[in-house]
C-alpha positions in Angstrom: 0.0 0.0 0.0 1.1 3.6 -0.6 2.3 5.7 2.2 0.1 8.8 2.5 3.1 10.9 3.7 5.2 9.9 0.7 4.6 12.2 -2.3 3.7 10.5 -5.6 5.7 13.1 -7.6 9.1 14.2 -6.5 10.0 17.9 -6.1 12.4 17.6 -9.0 9.6 16.3 -11.3 7.4 19.2 -10.3 10.2 21.7 -11.0 10.8 20.2 -14.5 7.1 20.3 -15.3 6.9 24.0 -14.2 9.9 24.8 -16.4 8.2 23.0 -19.4 5.0 25.0 -18.7 7.0 28.3 -18.6 8.7 27.5 -21.9 5.4 26.5 -23.5 3.8 29.7 -22.2 6.8 31.8 -23.5 6.5 30.2 -26.9 2.7 30.8 -27.0 3.1 34.4 -26.0 5.9 35.0 -28.6 3.8 33.3 -31.3 0.7 35.3 -30.3 2.7 38.5 -30.6 4.1 37.5 -34.0 0.7 36.5 -35.3 -0.7 39.9 -34.1 2.0 41.7 -36.0 1.4 39.6 -39.2 -2.4 40.2 -38.8 -1.9 44.0 -38.7 0.4 43.8 -41.7 -2.0 41.7 -43.7 -4.9 44.0 -42.7 -3.0 47.0 -43.8 -2.0 45.3 -47.1 -5.6 44.3 -47.7 -6.8 47.9 -47.1 -4.2 49.3 -49.5 -5.1 46.7 -52.2 -8.8 47.3 -51.7 -8.2 51.1 -52.1 -6.2 50.5 -55.3 -8.9 48.2 -56.7 -11.5 50.9 -56.1 -9.2 53.3 -58.0 -9.1 50.9 -60.9 -12.8 50.4 -61.0 -13.6 54.0 -61.8 -11.4 54.1 -64.9 -12.9 50.8 -66.1 -16.4 52.3 -65.5 -15.4 55.4 -67.5 -13.9 53.2 -70.2 -17.1 51.2 -70.5 -19.0 54.5 -70.9 -16.6 55.8 -73.5 -16.7 52.5 -75.4 -20.5 52.6 -75.5 -20.5 56.3 -76.6 -17.8 55.5 -79.2 -19.7 52.5 -80.5 -22.9 54.6 -80.9 -20.8 57.3 -82.7 -19.2 54.7 -84.9 -22.6 53.2 -85.8 -24.0 56.7 -86.7 -20.9 57.5 -88.8 -21.0 54.1 -90.5 -24.7 54.6 -91.3 -23.9 58.0 -92.8 -20.9 56.6 -94.7 -23.1 53.8 -96.1 -25.6 56.4 -97.3 -22.9 58.4 -99.1 -21.6 55.2 -100.7 -25.1 54.2 -101.9 -26.1 57.7 -103.2 -23.7 57.6 -106.2 -25.0 54.1 -107.0 -28.6 55.2 -106.9 -27.8 58.3 -109.0 -26.0 56.1 -111.6 -28.8 53.6 -111.8 -31.3 56.5 -112.1 -29.4 58.2 -114.8 -29.3 55.0 -116.8 -33.1 54.9 -116.6 -33.3 58.4 -118.1 -34.0 60.2 -114.8 -32.1 63.0 -113.2 -32.0 62.0 -109.5 -34.1 59.7 -107.5 -36.6 58.9 -110.1 -37.2 62.4 -111.4 -37.4 62.2 -115.2 -36.7 65.1 -117.6 -37.8 63.2 -120.7 -40.5 64.9 -122.7 
């Protein structure tokens, strides 16, 4: 049977366990501080990148607007250009039929 006056763990074992606990605590505190620094750095980096992304969005939005406007302008110009290309053809065909322009005939 065990003697109740006899400790189950020696003083030396308790001292070693306390040293291990202190070392583990020191490592945890050091890592916690390092993680805190990394977190603040990443948060700052994220904020900077988010700000830059917002800065890029505005020019893209303006580019989209300019492309739409340019496309409409191009379509209008192309339509006008097509009319000017067709007009001589219509005039030529009309002159072969004896007309002056657009079906107006000067034959008597």
